[in-house]
Residue, then its C-alpha position, 0 to 999 in steps of 0.5 A: m707017110m704021115f698026114g699033117r702031124n701038127k702041134l697047134s697053138r692059136r693066137s692073134a697075129s698082133m701078138k707076134k714079136g719081131l726078132t733083131s738080126s742078132e737074135h735067133d728063134e728056137d724054131e729057125d732051121p740053122d741050115y737056112r739061117n744065113g741063106e742069101p736073100h736073092k735065092w729065096e722064091t715064093k711058090t703058091v699051090r692051091y689044093k683040095g685040103m690035105l697036106v702030107g708031111d710031118f711038121k709043126s704049125e701054129d694057127v693065127v687069126g689075122s691078116i693073111s697078107e701080113g702072115i705071108e710077109t712075116m714068112k718072107k721076112q723070116p724064111a729060116k723060121y717059116l716054111a709056108v703059110k696055109y689058108a682057106t682061099q675064100d678067107l681072102d675075101l673076109p675082113e683082115t680081122e676075121q681072116a685065119f691062116t696057119f704058119i708051118f715051121r721049117k725046122d725039122v720038117f721032113q716033108c710038107a706038100p699038098m696031097d691033092p693039088e687042084p687049080d681051083g682048090a679050096f686051100t692055098l699053100v704059099s711056101m718059101v723055097y731056097e734055090r741053092l744052085p742055079k739050073l744048068k743049061n740043057n742039064v749039062l755041067p759046064k766044061k770049066q766046072r768038070d773034073k775027073y770026079t764029075d766026068s764019071m758021075l751019073w744022075k738017073g743013069k746018065k752022065i751029068t756031063h752029057g745032059q739029056 
């Protein structure tokens, strides 16, 4: 377990350049590049201050809300935005946040979640498959292979 091995650089949010849909950024994760837009969800967690993981990040001085919007527009590039929660009360020109890049990330999660935590992590999560009703694989999707599959010691065709 590593505690936030970050490669940081600092620049103004106004210096960031957008990419056209035909260009790809070297920091994009190709596994997510063609993800269906409706399957992305935003997840927000407050925490005391410690992120666990091995990731690249970039500190930015500028509007936190604009940083979150940039992340939402480029989810293949950005996994999350982290910031000191109290910075939302500052003028946008004095706010600061950190982009956490998606590419080559093994893990990035708050070690100390806390509803009133001093820091906030807003992340983009891709739901590849829908949740199954009652955790049971529907009959029309079963076959001779799925009938014998186990998840946590139980057949996936039988649920709870």
